[in-house]
C-alpha positions, -999 to +999 in steps of 0.1 A: -227+487-662-218+520-682-178+526-682-162+543-663-129+569-676-098+563-649-073+587-645-036+578-637-036+542-632+002+535-634+004+499-646-006+498-676-014+536-689-052+539-685-058+508-695-096+500-676-112+470-687-150+471-691-159+434-696-185+418-668-165+406-643-194+404-616-204+371-622-167+357-621-160+376-586-185+347-571-159+318-589-130+335-568-150+334-537-157+299-542-120+289-544-109+310-518-131+299-494-125+260-505-093+269-500-100+275-457-090+309-467-119+327-448-109+305-416-098+325-383-062+323-376-072+326-334-030+311-326-016+335-348-033+370-336-027+353-298+012+359-307+011+395-327-013+405-297+010+386-267+043+408-286+025+439-291+018+437-255+053+427-244+067+454-266+048+478-250+055+468-216+090+466-222+087+509-236+069+515-204+101+500-182+124+519-205+106+551-200+103+544-160+140+536-158+156+564-182+140+591-165+155+628-171+176+614-205+173+624-241+174+587-247+139+590-242+134+601-273+141+569-288+116+556-265+088+578-281+098+566-315+088+529-301+055+539-286+049+555-321+059+522-337+035+501-311+005+523-312+011+524-355+009+485-348-019+483-325-039+505-349-031+477-376-049+450-350-078+475-340-081+473-380-084+440-382-106+434-356-129+461-374-135+440-405-137+410-382-103+393-389-097+381-360-123+364-341-153+345-354-181+366-334-190+405-349-195+417-310-160+402-299-139+419-329-158+454-318-148+449-283-116+447-291-115+466-313-128+499-293-101+488-265-075+492-288-082+519-308-101+544-280-084+532-247-044+521-260-044+547-293-067+569-282-083+574-317-121+573-325-131+536-333-167+546-341-151+573-365-131+549-382-156+526-391-182+547-406-154+563-426-132+532-434-163+514-444-173+542-469-140+540-486-139+499-490-173+501-505-159+529-532-123+533-532-107+559-553-145+573-563-147+607-561-181+619-541-181+587-524-145+572-509-138+597-476-102+591-484-096+611-517-122+640-502-107+677-510-084+684-479-049+698-474-042+671-499-057+673-533-065+642-554-084+654-582-074+682-603-107+701-593-101+701-561-069+713-565-080+740-588-098+754-560-066+761-535-060+792-532-029+815-514-011+793-488-036+761-490-025+768-526+013+769-523+009+738-507-009+718-535+015+733-559+041+711-538+017+684-523+036+654-536+072+666-519+053+680-488+032+646-483+054+627-463+063+658-438+025+670-435+023+630-422+045+643-392+013+657-381-013+635-392-011+615-355-020+646-340-047+651-366-059+617-359-063+627-321-086+659-332-104+644-349-113+617-327-122+641-303-142+663-327-162+639-342-171+625-310-188+661-296-204+667-335-225+636-335-263+628-336-285+624-309-295+592-317-262+580-304-251+603-278-245+575-249-221+557-272-207+588-284-197+599-245-183+564-232-160+565-261-152+600-255-144+595-216-124+567-230-102+583-252-105+620-228-089+596-198-058+578-223-048+611-234-054+629-205-034+601-184-007+603-211+000+633-211-003+640-168+026+608-170+047+620-195+050+656-184+052+645-147+077+625-149+096+647-179+115+681-178+092+706-196+112+708-224+119+669-234+082+666-227+072+685-253+099+667-273+088+635-268+052+639-276+069+655-307+088+626-314+058+598-304+031+617-325+057+625-354+067+587-360+031+577-351+014+600-381+039+586-410+041+553-399+006+554-405+001+573-434+034+558-451+009+521-441-016+534-458-006+560-487+007+533-514-026+514-518-046+536-536-028+569-542-020+573-579-041+537-587-075+548-610-102+570-601-131+566-607-153+596-618-183+612-600-217+590-609-194+560-629-209+528-620-183+498-617-181+463-610-166+449-571-141+428-589-132+456-613-137+483-584-117+471-561-086+455-581-083+484-605-081+513-575-058+490-558-018+484-551+000+453-535+037+458-520+061+430-526+079+422-493+068+387-484+065+377-447+081+410-428+064+433-452+034+415-437+039+427-403+055+460-411+026+473-430+002+451-405-009+428-439-018+464-459+006+451-484-019+427-499-045+457-506-060+443-535-070+407-512-079+424-486-105+446-506-118+415-519-118+399-489-123+420-461-129+394-434-099+373-444-070+370-414-036+385-425-020+355-428-041+339-455-037+371-478-006+360-494-023+328-503-052+344-515-028+366-536-019+331-558-054+326-565-064+365-575-034+370-595-046+341-613-083+349-616-073+382-631-048+373-655-078+348-671-099+376-674-076+402-682-078+420-653-048+447-648-031+435-612-010+461-599+021+452-574+054+469-574+081+475-545+073+495-515+098+522-528+085+525-559+051+529-547+062+559-526+073+578-560+044+571-575+027+587-548+050+621-552+044+623-587+009+614-589+003+640-563+021+668-575+009+659-611-027+667-596-007+697-576+002+713-611-040+727-612-040+750-586-015+766-600-021+803-616-025+800-654-008+833-655+018+825-632+048+827-654+083+813-643+103+840-666+083+867-650+089+858-612+130+857-622+128+889-634+109+904-605+129+887-584+103+861-568 
């Protein structure tokens, strides 16, 4: 194993151990299995599924009963929350957390993602699998690939003009930009399915038809039931809440944690622990974030059902302490502050080296 340089680890700064943890992961995995933490939790997921179904049904009923009323924006916000919770459930099915059978998990995941939430299950699976294999690994993790938001100084330095102006302030703009993430997820779903390979054409077409019907029926109902202006406002609120909730749940997990340089190699245990951050908050946070608050345990044991993650946390913390491996855990609010500060720090690379604040002041811009 070669040493990996780490950028901006907010816990003990720049403290990345290079001790051989590979063999110790086997002992940790064995302890987790013996504790029964990888067993399915059918009762829990049945309760979650029933609760979300009732919530969705109640929201639809409220939409019908309210009719032409600006209180519909509350319904839109509730739908944004429910769709996010259903996306969490699809994420868990994708990780084989819900059922013992892989095909059954995939079937449920496709129904939830494609037919209910309206995003591509196959695109999500491909992207998320690559992320889990190499979290925060430059050049390998699609979640830190160059885009509107830059996660490395090299990527930020390439941004000029309008995009550069955004990058220089990307920390402060991160959450406002998330209001567009809901729309982006739907657009990306359709675009990814249209651009797939010839080999998976039949599967892509089935998924595309399902998502097309879901989005088409949803838009038709909203615009048929509400006045034009209210219908646009309804969609805007629903998509904004969905995007912010999704982004605010996933961002604390890795943003601002250790970045693994391109070409570096690091053992599995260190890679997953050093690049992940847990969020404190107990069972309520577990519900709010769909289990993503236990990100370290989720990355170490992706198929572990959500209700078992808290117990696994005790074992993982003890294991990390015994092997002098930093284990990062903080509050939700503090994690957002870390993410904003990190993105702003990276965004400074997009600043013009000749951009003098005094010159701007004297010239009046």
